[in-house]
C-alpha positions as CSV (number, residue, x, y, z in Angstrom):
1,M,0.0,-0.1,0.1
2,N,1.3,3.3,-0.7
3,L,0.4,6.5,0.8
4,V,0.8,10.1,-0.8
5,V,1.0,13.1,1.7
6,D,1.6,16.4,0.9
7,L,3.9,17.9,3.3
8,P,5.1,21.5,3.9
9,E,8.6,22.2,2.3
10,D,10.1,22.6,5.8
11,L,9.3,19.2,7.0
12,V,10.4,17.0,4.0
13,A,13.8,16.9,4.7
14,D,13.0,15.5,8.3
15,V,10.6,13.1,7.4
16,E,13.2,11.8,4.8
17,R,15.8,11.4,7.5
18,V,13.3,9.6,9.7
19,R,12.1,7.1,6.9
20,E,16.1,6.5,6.2
21,R,16.8,5.8,9.9
22,D,13.7,4.0,10.8
23,P,11.8,3.0,7.9
24,D,9.1,1.2,9.8
25,F,8.4,4.2,12.0
26,L,6.1,6.4,9.8
27,G,4.0,3.2,9.0
28,R,3.5,2.7,12.9
29,A,2.8,6.3,13.3
30,I,0.5,6.8,10.7
31,Q,-1.4,3.4,12.0
32,Y,-1.4,4.7,15.6
33,A,-2.7,8.1,14.5
34,L,-5.5,6.6,12.7
35,A,-6.4,4.3,15.5
36,R,-6.3,7.3,17.9
37,K,-8.8,9.2,15.2
38,I,-11.2,6.1,15.0
39,I,-11.4,5.5,18.8
40,F,-12.0,9.6,19.3
41,E,-14.8,9.5,16.6
42,E,-16.2,6.2,17.9
43,L,-16.3,7.9,21.4
44,A,-17.5,11.3,20.1
45,T,-20.4,9.9,18.0
46,G,-21.4,7.0,20.7
47,P,-24.3,6.9,23.0
48,S,-23.9,9.8,25.8
49,D,-25.5,7.6,28.6
50,L,-22.2,7.1,30.0
């Protein structure tokens, strides 16, 4: 799976350095961010009888 992301110019070099040092890190970070987003959305839209 490929993911295309538009980054601000000043972040491109930093992200490339991270990718070269630890190729799996960005994938893990994206998975973590997506999981948090899904959990937040479920909690925000779930029943309010807690």
